[in-house]
C-alpha positions as a Markdown table, in Angstrom:
| # | Residue | x | y | z |
|---|---|---|---|---|
| 1 | Met | -18.9 | 15.5 | 29.1 |
| 2 | Thr | -15.6 | 14.2 | 30.4 |
| 3 | Met | -15.7 | 11.4 | 27.9 |
| 4 | Leu | -16.4 | 13.8 | 25.1 |
| 5 | Gln | -13.5 | 16.1 | 26.1 |
| 6 | Asp | -11.3 | 13.0 | 26.4 |
| 7 | Arg | -12.2 | 12.0 | 22.9 |
| 8 | Arg | -11.3 | 15.5 | 21.7 |
| 9 | Ile | -7.8 | 15.1 | 23.1 |
| 10 | Ser | -7.4 | 11.7 | 21.6 |
| 11 | Leu | -8.6 | 12.9 | 18.2 |
| 12 | Arg | -6.3 | 15.9 | 18.3 |
| 13 | Asp | -3.4 | 13.5 | 19.2 |
| 14 | Arg | -4.2 | 11.2 | 16.3 |
| 15 | Arg | -4.6 | 14.0 | 13.8 |
| 16 | Thr | -1.4 | 15.7 | 14.9 |
| 17 | Arg | 0.6 | 12.4 | 14.8 |
| 18 | Ala | -0.8 | 11.6 | 11.3 |
| 19 | Val | 0.0 | 15.1 | 9.9 |
| 20 | Ile | 3.5 | 15.0 | 11.4 |
| 21 | Gly | 4.1 | 11.5 | 10.1 |
| 22 | Trp | 3.1 | 12.3 | 6.5 |
| 23 | Leu | 5.1 | 15.5 | 6.5 |
| 24 | Val | 8.2 | 13.6 | 7.7 |
| 25 | Leu | 7.6 | 11.0 | 5.0 |
| 26 | Leu | 7.3 | 13.6 | 2.3 |
| 27 | Ala | 10.2 | 15.5 | 3.6 |
| 28 | Phe | 12.2 | 12.3 | 3.6 |
| 29 | Phe | 11.5 | 11.7 | -0.1 |
| 30 | Gly | 12.0 | 15.4 | -0.9 |
| 31 | Ile | 15.4 | 15.7 | 0.8 |
| 32 | Leu | 16.7 | 12.5 | -0.7 |
| 33 | Trp | 15.4 | 13.5 | -4.2 |
| 34 | Ala | 17.3 | 16.8 | -3.8 |
| 35 | Thr | 20.5 | 15.4 | -2.3 |
| 36 | Val | 21.0 | 11.9 | -3.6 |
| 37 | Asp | 22.8 | 11.7 | -7.0 |
| 38 | Asn | 23.5 | 7.9 | -6.9 |
| 39 | Asn | 21.4 | 6.3 | -9.6 |
| 40 | Tyr | 21.1 | 3.1 | -7.6 |
| 41 | His | 19.7 | 4.8 | -4.5 |
| 42 | Leu | 17.3 | 6.9 | -6.7 |
| 43 | Arg | 16.0 | 3.7 | -8.2 |
| 44 | Leu | 15.4 | 2.3 | -4.7 |
| 45 | Leu | 13.4 | 5.5 | -3.9 |
| 46 | Val | 11.3 | 5.0 | -7.1 |
| 47 | Gly | 10.7 | 1.4 | -6.2 |
| 48 | Ala | 9.7 | 2.3 | -2.7 |
| 49 | Gly | 7.3 | 5.0 | -3.9 |
| 50 | Thr | 5.8 | 2.6 | -6.5 |
| 51 | Ala | 5.2 | 0.0 | -3.8 |
| 52 | Met | 3.5 | 2.6 | -1.5 |
| 53 | Ile | 1.0 | 3.4 | -4.2 |
| 54 | Ala | -0.2 | -0.2 | -4.0 |
| 55 | Val | 0.2 | -0.8 | -0.3 |
| 56 | Ile | -1.6 | 2.3 | 1.1 |
| 57 | Pro | -5.0 | 1.5 | -0.5 |
| 58 | Phe | -4.3 | -2.2 | 0.3 |
| 59 | Gly | -4.1 | -1.2 | 3.9 |
| 60 | Leu | -7.8 | -0.2 | 3.8 |
| 61 | Leu | -8.7 | -3.7 | 2.8 |
| 62 | Met | -6.4 | -5.6 | 5.2 |
| 63 | Gly | -6.2 | -3.2 | 8.2 |
| 64 | His | -9.4 | -1.2 | 8.2 |
| 65 | Met | -11.8 | -3.9 | 7.0 |
| 66 | Gly | -9.9 | -6.9 | 8.4 |
| 67 | Tyr | -9.7 | -9.0 | 5.3 |
| 68 | Leu | -6.4 | -10.7 | 4.6 |
| 69 | Ala | -5.9 | -10.7 | 0.8 |
| 70 | Met | -3.0 | -12.6 | -0.7 |
| 71 | Gly | -3.3 | -11.7 | -4.3 |
| 72 | Gln | -2.3 | -8.0 | -4.5 |
| 73 | Gly | 0.9 | -8.9 | -6.4 |
| 74 | Gly | -1.2 | -10.5 | -9.1 |
| 75 | Phe | -3.2 | -7.2 | -9.6 |
| 76 | Val | 0.1 | -5.3 | -9.8 |
| 77 | Gly | 1.2 | -7.7 | -12.5 |
| 78 | Val | -2.0 | -7.1 | -14.5 |
| 79 | Gly | -1.4 | -3.4 | -14.5 |
| 80 | Ala | 2.3 | -4.0 | -15.5 |
| 81 | Tyr | 1.4 | -6.3 | -18.4 |
| 82 | Val | -1.5 | -4.1 | -19.7 |
| 83 | Val | 1.0 | -1.2 | -20.1 |
| 84 | Gly | 3.6 | -3.5 | -21.5 |
| 85 | Val | 1.3 | -5.0 | -24.1 |
| 86 | Leu | -0.3 | -1.7 | -25.1 |
| 87 | Thr | 2.9 | 0.3 | -25.4 |
| 88 | Val | 5.3 | -2.3 | -26.9 |
| 89 | Gln | 3.4 | -5.0 | -28.8 |
| 90 | Gln | 0.6 | -4.7 | -31.4 |
| 91 | Phe | -0.9 | -1.4 | -30.2 |
| 92 | Glu | 2.0 | 1.0 | -29.6 |
| 93 | Phe | 0.1 | 3.2 | -27.2 |
| 94 | Asp | 1.6 | 6.2 | -25.5 |
| 95 | Phe | 2.3 | 5.6 | -21.8 |
| 96 | Trp | -0.3 | 8.1 | -20.7 |
| 97 | Ala | -2.9 | 6.4 | -22.9 |
| 98 | Ala | -2.0 | 3.0 | -21.5 |
| 99 | Leu | -2.0 | 4.1 | -17.9 |
| 100 | Pro | -5.8 | 4.6 | -17.4 |
| 101 | Cys | -6.3 | 1.3 | -19.4 |
| 102 | Ala | -4.2 | -0.5 | -16.8 |
| 103 | Ile | -6.2 | 1.0 | -13.9 |
| 104 | Ile | -9.6 | 0.3 | -15.5 |
| 105 | Ile | -8.8 | -3.3 | -16.6 |
| 106 | Thr | -7.4 | -4.2 | -13.2 |
| 107 | Gly | -10.3 | -2.6 | -11.4 |
| 108 | Ala | -12.8 | -4.4 | -13.7 |
| 109 | Leu | -11.1 | -7.7 | -13.0 |
| 110 | Ala | -11.3 | -7.1 | -9.3 |
| 111 | Tyr | -15.0 | -6.2 | -9.6 |
| 112 | Leu | -15.7 | -9.5 | -11.4 |
| 113 | Leu | -13.7 | -11.5 | -8.9 |
| 114 | Ser | -15.3 | -9.8 | -5.9 |
| 115 | Tyr | -18.6 | -11.8 | -6.5 |
| 116 | Pro | -17.1 | -15.3 | -5.8 |
| 117 | Leu | -14.4 | -14.1 | -3.4 |
| 118 | Phe | -16.7 | -12.3 | -1.0 |
| 119 | Arg | -18.7 | -15.4 | -0.6 |
| 120 | Leu | -15.7 | -16.4 | 1.5 |
| 121 | Arg | -14.5 | -15.1 | 4.9 |
| 122 | Gly | -11.5 | -15.4 | 7.1 |
| 123 | Tyr | -8.8 | -17.8 | 6.1 |
| 124 | His | -11.0 | -19.1 | 3.2 |
| 125 | Phe | -11.0 | -15.6 | 1.7 |
| 126 | Ala | -7.2 | -15.5 | 2.1 |
| 127 | Ile | -6.8 | -18.8 | 0.4 |
| 128 | Gly | -9.2 | -17.7 | -2.4 |
| 129 | Thr | -7.2 | -14.5 | -3.1 |
| 130 | Leu | -4.0 | -16.6 | -2.9 |
| 131 | Ala | -5.4 | -18.9 | -5.7 |
| 132 | Val | -6.2 | -15.8 | -7.8 |
| 133 | Gly | -2.7 | -14.5 | -7.4 |
| 134 | Gln | -1.3 | -17.9 | -8.4 |
| 135 | Leu | -3.6 | -18.1 | -11.4 |
| 136 | Leu | -2.6 | -14.7 | -12.6 |
| 137 | Tyr | 1.0 | -15.7 | -12.4 |
| 138 | Ile | 0.4 | -18.8 | -14.4 |
| 139 | Met | -1.3 | -16.7 | -17.0 |
| 140 | Phe | 1.6 | -14.3 | -17.2 |
| 141 | Asp | 4.0 | -17.3 | -17.6 |
| 142 | Ser | 1.9 | -19.3 | -20.1 |
| 143 | Trp | 0.3 | -16.7 | -22.5 |
| 144 | Glu | 3.3 | -16.2 | -24.7 |
| 145 | Trp | 1.1 | -14.7 | -27.4 |
| 146 | Phe | 0.0 | -11.9 | -25.0 |
| 147 | Thr | 2.6 | -11.5 | -22.3 |
| 148 | Gly | 5.8 | -12.9 | -23.9 |
| 149 | Gly | 5.7 | -15.9 | -21.5 |
| 150 | Pro | 8.8 | -16.6 | -19.4 |
| 151 | His | 10.8 | -14.1 | -21.5 |
| 152 | Gly | 8.4 | -11.3 | -20.6 |
| 153 | Thr | 8.0 | -8.0 | -22.4 |
| 154 | Ala | 10.8 | -5.5 | -23.1 |
| 155 | Gly | 11.1 | -2.0 | -24.4 |
| 156 | Ile | 8.4 | -0.4 | -22.2 |
| 157 | Pro | 8.8 | 3.4 | -22.5 |
| 158 | Arg | 9.2 | 6.0 | -19.8 |
| 159 | Pro | 6.4 | 8.7 | -19.7 |
| 160 | Ala | 6.9 | 12.0 | -21.3 |
| 161 | Leu | 5.2 | 15.4 | -21.4 |
| 162 | Gly | 5.9 | 16.9 | -24.8 |
| 163 | Asp | 9.7 | 17.1 | -25.2 |
| 164 | Tyr | 10.3 | 16.5 | -21.5 |
| 165 | Ala | 10.8 | 12.8 | -21.0 |
| 166 | Phe | 11.1 | 11.3 | -17.5 |
| 167 | Val | 13.9 | 9.0 | -18.6 |
| 168 | Thr | 16.1 | 9.4 | -15.6 |
| 169 | Asn | 15.3 | 8.0 | -12.1 |
| 170 | Ala | 15.4 | 11.5 | -10.6 |
| 171 | Arg | 12.7 | 12.7 | -13.1 |
| 172 | Phe | 10.7 | 9.5 | -12.9 |
| 173 | Leu | 10.6 | 9.9 | -9.1 |
| 174 | Ile | 8.6 | 13.1 | -9.6 |
| 175 | Val | 5.9 | 11.1 | -11.5 |
| 176 | Val | 5.8 | 8.4 | -8.7 |
| 177 | Leu | 5.5 | 11.0 | -5.9 |
| 178 | Phe | 2.6 | 12.7 | -7.8 |
| 179 | Phe | 0.7 | 9.5 | -7.9 |
| 180 | Leu | 1.7 | 8.6 | -4.4 |
| 181 | Val | 0.1 | 11.8 | -3.1 |
| 182 | Ile | -3.1 | 10.9 | -5.0 |
| 183 | Ala | -3.1 | 7.4 | -3.5 |
| 184 | Ala | -2.5 | 8.7 | 0.0 |
| 185 | Phe | -5.1 | 11.4 | -0.2 |
| 186 | Ser | -7.8 | 9.3 | -1.8 |
| 187 | Ser | -7.2 | 6.5 | 0.8 |
| 188 | Trp | -7.5 | 9.1 | 3.6 |
| 189 | Trp | -10.7 | 10.5 | 2.0 |
| 190 | Leu | -12.3 | 7.1 | 2.0 |
| 191 | Ala | -11.1 | 6.2 | 5.5 |
| 192 | Arg | -12.3 | 9.4 | 7.1 |
| 193 | Gly | -15.9 | 9.3 | 5.7 |
| 194 | His | -18.8 | 6.9 | 5.8 |
| 195 | Val | -16.8 | 4.3 | 4.0 |
| 196 | Gly | -14.3 | 4.2 | 6.8 |
| 197 | Arg | -17.0 | 3.9 | 9.4 |
| 198 | Ala | -18.6 | 1.1 | 7.4 |
| 199 | Leu | -15.2 | -0.7 | 7.2 |
| 200 | Ser | -14.8 | -0.4 | 10.9 |
| 201 | Ala | -18.3 | -1.9 | 11.4 |
| 202 | Ile | -17.5 | -4.8 | 9.1 |
| 203 | Arg | -14.2 | -5.5 | 10.9 |
| 204 | Gln | -15.9 | -5.6 | 14.3 |
| 205 | Asp | -18.9 | -7.6 | 13.5 |
| 206 | Glu | -19.9 | -8.2 | 9.9 |
| 207 | Asp | -23.2 | -10.0 | 10.6 |
| 208 | Leu | -24.3 | -7.3 | 13.1 |
| 209 | Ala | -23.5 | -4.5 | 10.5 |
| 210 | Ala | -25.6 | -6.3 | 7.9 |
| 211 | Ala | -28.4 | -6.8 | 10.4 |
| 212 | Arg | -28.5 | -3.1 | 11.0 |
| 213 | Gly | -29.0 | -2.3 | 7.4 |
| 214 | Leu | -25.4 | -1.8 | 6.1 |
| 215 | Asp | -24.8 | -3.0 | 2.6 |
| 216 | Val | -21.8 | -5.0 | 3.6 |
| 217 | Phe | -21.1 | -6.5 | 0.2 |
| 218 | Arg | -21.1 | -3.1 | -1.6 |
| 219 | Tyr | -18.6 | -1.6 | 0.8 |
| 220 | Lys | -16.3 | -4.6 | 0.6 |
| 221 | Gln | -16.5 | -4.4 | -3.2 |
| 222 | Ile | -15.7 | -0.7 | -3.2 |
| 223 | Val | -12.5 | -1.2 | -1.2 |
| 224 | Phe | -11.5 | -4.3 | -3.1 |
| 225 | Val | -11.8 | -2.6 | -6.4 |
| 226 | Phe | -10.2 | 0.6 | -5.1 |
| 227 | Ala | -7.1 | -1.3 | -3.8 |
| 228 | Ala | -6.9 | -3.3 | -7.1 |
| 229 | Gly | -7.1 | -0.1 | -9.2 |
| 230 | Phe | -4.2 | 1.4 | -7.4 |
| 231 | Ala | -2.3 | -1.9 | -7.7 |
| 232 | Gly | -2.8 | -1.6 | -11.4 |
| 233 | Leu | -1.4 | 1.9 | -11.3 |
| 234 | Ser | 1.6 | 0.7 | -9.3 |
| 235 | Gly | 2.2 | -2.1 | -11.8 |
| 236 | Ala | 2.1 | 0.3 | -14.7 |
| 237 | Leu | 4.7 | 2.6 | -13.1 |
| 238 | Tyr | 6.8 | -0.5 | -12.1 |
| 239 | Ala | 6.8 | -1.7 | -15.7 |
| 240 | Ser | 7.8 | 1.7 | -17.0 |
| 241 | Met | 10.6 | 1.9 | -14.4 |
| 242 | Gln | 11.9 | -1.5 | -15.2 |
| 243 | Ile | 11.5 | -1.1 | -19.0 |
| 244 | Ala | 11.4 | -4.9 | -19.2 |
| 245 | Ile | 9.1 | -7.2 | -17.1 |
| 246 | Asp | 8.7 | -11.0 | -16.7 |
| 247 | Pro | 6.5 | -13.2 | -14.5 |
| 248 | Ser | 9.2 | -13.6 | -11.8 |
| 249 | Ser | 8.3 | -10.2 | -10.4 |
| 250 | Phe | 4.7 | -11.2 | -9.8 |
| 251 | Thr | 4.9 | -14.4 | -7.9 |
| 252 | Ile | 3.1 | -15.3 | -4.7 |
| 253 | Trp | 6.0 | -13.9 | -2.8 |
| 254 | Ser | 5.3 | -10.5 | -4.2 |
| 255 | Ser | 1.8 | -10.7 | -2.7 |
| 256 | Phe | 3.3 | -11.8 | 0.7 |
| 257 | Gln | 5.4 | -8.7 | 0.6 |
| 258 | Tyr | 2.4 | -6.4 | 0.6 |
| 259 | Val | 1.0 | -8.2 | 3.6 |
| 260 | Ile | 4.4 | -7.9 | 5.4 |
| 261 | Tyr | 4.5 | -4.2 | 4.7 |
| 262 | Val | 1.2 | -3.7 | 6.4 |
| 263 | Ile | 2.0 | -5.9 | 9.4 |
| 264 | Ile | 5.5 | -4.4 | 9.9 |
| 265 | Gly | 4.3 | -0.8 | 9.4 |
| 266 | Gly | 1.1 | -1.0 | 11.3 |
| 267 | Ser | -2.3 | -2.5 | 10.4 |
| 268 | Gly | -5.3 | -0.3 | 10.6 |
| 269 | Thr | -3.5 | 2.9 | 9.7 |
| 270 | Leu | -2.7 | 4.7 | 6.5 |
| 271 | Leu | 0.8 | 5.8 | 7.3 |
| 272 | Gly | 1.9 | 2.5 | 8.8 |
| 273 | Pro | 2.1 | 0.5 | 5.5 |
| 274 | Ala | 4.1 | 3.3 | 3.9 |
| 275 | Ile | 6.5 | 3.2 | 6.9 |
| 276 | Gly | 6.7 | -0.6 | 6.5 |
| 277 | Val | 7.8 | -0.1 | 2.8 |
| 278 | Val | 10.6 | 2.4 | 3.7 |
| 279 | Phe | 11.8 | 0.3 | 6.7 |
| 280 | Leu | 12.0 | -3.0 | 4.7 |
| 281 | Val | 13.6 | -1.4 | 1.7 |
| 282 | Val | 16.3 | 0.1 | 4.0 |
| 283 | Leu | 16.6 | -3.1 | 5.9 |
| 284 | Asp | 17.0 | -5.2 | 2.8 |
| 285 | Gln | 20.1 | -3.1 | 1.9 |
| 286 | Phe | 21.7 | -3.9 | 5.3 |
| 287 | Ile | 21.0 | -7.6 | 5.3 |
| 288 | Gln | 22.0 | -8.4 | 1.7 |
| 289 | Asp | 25.5 | -9.4 | 2.9 |
| 290 | Phe | 23.9 | -12.1 | 5.1 |
| 291 | Gly | 23.2 | -14.2 | 2.0 |
| 292 | Lys | 20.7 | -17.0 | 2.8 |
| 293 | Trp | 20.4 | -15.7 | 6.4 |
| 294 | Asn | 18.6 | -12.5 | 5.3 |
| 295 | Gln | 15.2 | -14.3 | 5.1 |
| 296 | Ile | 15.8 | -15.6 | 8.7 |
| 297 | Val | 16.5 | -12.0 | 9.8 |
| 298 | Leu | 13.3 | -10.8 | 8.1 |
| 299 | Gly | 11.3 | -13.6 | 9.6 |
| 300 | Gly | 12.6 | -12.9 | 13.1 |
| 301 | Leu | 11.7 | -9.2 | 12.7 |
| 302 | Ile | 8.1 | -10.1 | 11.7 |
| 303 | Val | 7.8 | -12.4 | 14.8 |
| 304 | Val | 9.2 | -9.7 | 17.1 |
| 305 | Thr | 6.8 | -7.1 | 15.6 |
| 306 | Val | 3.7 | -9.3 | 15.9 |
| 307 | Leu | 4.6 | -10.2 | 19.5 |
| 308 | Phe | 5.7 | -6.9 | 21.0 |
| 309 | Phe | 4.4 | -4.2 | 18.6 |
| 310 | Arg | 0.8 | -5.1 | 17.8 |
| 311 | Gly | 0.4 | -1.7 | 16.1 |
| 312 | Gly | 3.6 | -2.2 | 14.0 |
| 313 | Leu | 6.3 | 0.4 | 13.7 |
| 314 | Trp | 3.6 | 3.1 | 13.6 |
| 315 | Gly | 2.2 | 1.8 | 16.9 |
| 316 | Gly | 5.6 | 1.9 | 18.5 |
| 317 | Ala | 6.1 | 5.5 | 17.3 |
| 318 | Asn | 2.7 | 6.4 | 18.9 |
| 319 | Leu | 3.9 | 4.9 | 22.2 |
| 320 | Leu | 7.1 | 7.1 | 22.0 |
| 321 | Trp | 4.9 | 10.1 | 21.1 |
| 322 | His | 2.7 | 9.7 | 24.2 |
| 323 | Phe | 5.8 | 9.2 | 26.3 |
| 324 | Ala | 7.3 | 12.4 | 24.9 |
| 325 | Leu | 4.1 | 14.3 | 25.5 |
| 326 | Asp | 3.9 | 13.1 | 29.1 |
| 327 | Ser | 7.6 | 13.8 | 29.7 |
| 328 | Val | 7.3 | 17.5 | 28.8 |
| 329 | Gly | 3.8 | 17.9 | 30.2 |
| 330 | Ile | 2.1 | 19.0 | 27.0 |
| 331 | Arg | -0.8 | 16.6 | 27.3 |
| 332 | Gln | -1.4 | 17.5 | 30.9 |
| 333 | Arg | -1.6 | 21.2 | 30.1 |
| 334 | Leu | -4.0 | 20.4 | 27.2 |
| 335 | Ala | -6.1 | 18.4 | 29.5 |
| 336 | Asp | -6.1 | 21.1 | 32.1 |
| 337 | Ala | -7.2 | 23.7 | 29.5 |
| 338 | Leu | -10.1 | 21.5 | 28.6 |
| 339 | Gly | -10.9 | 20.7 | 32.2 |
| 340 | Thr | -10.4 | 17.0 | 32.2 |
| 341 | Ala | -7.7 | 14.4 | 32.8 |
| 342 | Pro | -5.7 | 12.8 | 30.0 |
| 343 | Arg | -6.5 | 9.3 | 29.0 |
| 344 | Gly | -5.0 | 6.5 | 31.0 |
| 345 | Arg | -4.7 | 8.6 | 34.1 |
């Protein structure tokens, strides 16, 4: 009974922290959207929101399931080029018609690739996805008849609803936040249900989960396609934001960035990767003046995070949360009301 009550306290703590974290993040975007009138800073917000759309579902694959994928940037590029080709070149689609095509094509590509890739595990899987990302980059750079090659594709339109066009960064941020909420909610919905429990079982012991009757491949495929679909959505929004795209935006380094977002923010959580995006976008503005030293600063930050904050920035925030609860005695009063002692005591 004591263990059950103890779990109730822990579950309430986690839910409370998660709700507060998401509210703070949404309030952060909302306040900046209402107060910032600098077009450059608004563009940074749009870029951060677009990256979150790809990185939050990716956190399920990397953090919850424990599979290190290094090709997320390639899937973002597929979504971007699908929208670019459909809206600018031969077809001249409307943005809203091209958007679902980007999601479906990217998801279908991930579905096909999942068959050979999930024959691999561990570092072999990471190398396999790295090869996929590099192959997609080569295709973007070489298929001039389709992607424009090194020169890329220009003239990609911003979305519009009737006569209301989201041409400014302030308006376009509304579109990004709308899809960000969808990405966050759908990821939370998957993580909290039987899919989340299956991912946890796969991360802990994949062979044991399969021996107990879990269809391991199906759940891995679901999450892989889910993360790729939102990567395609992110790429479509990125292409519309940039108006012109070229292969340099979808190199292997872009895939590394998504991994860094998850590590810095906090692997195994939904809010952590979003925090990682915000933190690194802000940090990048401060270290730009360091020139060639900025990558050293970033590398040092990653090392410090891995060594001292195993849960990333979100894990560090959780430690501060528990410290604050203990300091004011809230957790002790909650434990007394339930008739048990708080965890760790």
